[in-house]
C-alpha positions in Angstrom: 104.4 7.4 141.2 101.6 8.3 138.4 98.0 10.1 139.6 95.5 7.8 139.8 93.4 7.5 136.8 89.7 8.7 136.5 87.6 11.2 136.6 87.7 12.1 140.0 91.1 14.2 139.4 88.9 16.9 137.5 86.5 18.4 140.7 88.9 20.8 141.6 87.4 24.0 143.9 87.0 26.4 140.4 84.7 23.6 139.0 82.6 23.4 142.3 82.1 27.0 142.5 81.0 27.0 138.9 78.9 23.8 139.3 77.5 25.3 142.5 76.6 29.1 140.5 74.9 27.1 137.7 72.6 24.9 140.1 72.1 28.1 141.8 71.1 30.0 138.4 68.5 26.9 137.9 70.2 25.3 135.1 69.5 21.7 134.4 72.3 19.1 135.5 72.6 17.7 131.8 73.0 21.8 130.6 75.9 22.3 133.5 77.4 19.0 131.9 77.0 20.4 128.5 78.2 24.1 129.5 81.4 23.2 131.5 82.4 20.1 129.0 81.8 17.6 131.8 80.7 13.7 130.8 77.8 12.2 132.1 79.8 9.4 133.3 82.4 11.3 135.3 79.2 13.3 136.7 77.6 9.9 137.5 80.8 8.8 139.0 81.0 11.9 141.1 77.4 11.7 142.4 77.1 7.7 142.9 80.5 8.1 145.1 79.7 11.5 146.7 83.4 12.3 145.7 84.3 15.2 147.7 80.6 15.7 148.8 79.4 16.4 145.3 76.1 14.2 145.8 75.3 16.6 149.0 76.6 19.7 147.6 74.3 19.0 144.7 71.4 18.5 147.3 72.5 21.2 149.1 72.3 24.0 146.4 69.1 23.0 144.6 67.7 23.1 148.7 69.3 27.1 148.6 67.8 27.8 145.3 64.7 26.3 146.1 64.8 28.6 149.4 65.4 31.5 147.7 63.0 31.4 145.1 60.5 30.8 148.3 61.6 33.8 149.8 61.7 35.7 146.7 57.9 34.6 145.8 56.8 35.5 149.5 58.2 38.7 149.0 56.1 38.7 145.6 52.8 37.9 147.5 53.4 40.6 150.4 53.8 43.2 147.6 50.5 42.8 146.0 48.3 44.7 146.1 45.1 43.3 147.6 42.9 45.6 145.8 43.1 47.6 142.4 42.6 47.3 138.6 43.3 44.5 138.2 41.6 41.4 139.7 44.0 39.0 141.7 43.8 35.4 140.8 43.7 34.5 144.4 43.9 30.3 144.0 47.3 30.9 142.2 48.0 33.5 145.0 47.1 31.0 147.5 48.5 27.7 146.3 51.9 29.6 145.8 51.8 31.0 149.1 51.3 27.2 150.5 54.0 25.8 148.2 56.2 28.7 149.3 55.4 27.9 153.1 56.2 24.8 152.4 59.9 25.0 151.4 61.0 27.4 153.7 59.3 25.0 156.5 60.9 21.2 155.1 64.1 22.9 153.3 64.6 26.2 155.2 63.9 24.2 159.0 66.5 25.7 160.3 65.1 28.9 160.1 61.5 28.8 159.4 60.6 25.6 161.1 57.7 26.0 163.8 57.2 22.8 165.2 58.1 22.1 169.1 61.1 20.1 169.8 61.0 17.3 172.0 64.3 16.7 172.3 67.0 19.0 173.2 69.2 20.5 170.7 71.1 18.1 168.5 68.8 15.2 169.8 70.4 15.3 173.6 67.8 14.5 176.4 65.2 17.7 177.2 64.9 18.3 180.7 61.7 19.7 182.1 60.0 20.7 185.0 57.0 20.0 186.0 55.3 23.2 185.0 57.0 23.1 181.9 55.9 19.5 180.9 52.3 20.7 182.0 52.4 23.7 180.1 53.8 21.6 176.8 50.6 19.1 177.3 47.9 22.0 176.8 49.4 23.5 174.1 49.4 20.2 172.0 45.8 19.4 173.6 44.6 22.8 171.9 46.6 22.5 168.6 
């Protein structure tokens, strides 16, 4: 019995790790295809079919890259002196900080989210006592 023809046979674990590394380094998909000598048709097929979770992995790696980048930016912002010889462009700094915060709270919501859950873990029912419900209502009113 011969192997099934088509691009799917080329996505090995080793290749997946190379693609991940390049995505985390911020290399564009087109450039990754050239570097690893992958045809755009093969790439598109893997994405379209989500072959071996390829599309899911690409999205996850892109989010991971942006989260790491926003964490580095937060470090830079925290380390930036507020007073000194050089004038700080506060408007640009403020924009970068807000963007970094947005990325962490959306893509990194498992670690950085500040929202109050109205359901239990994994969407299960949340059982609250009467005092907890009153406290939660007051908290929401005050926001």
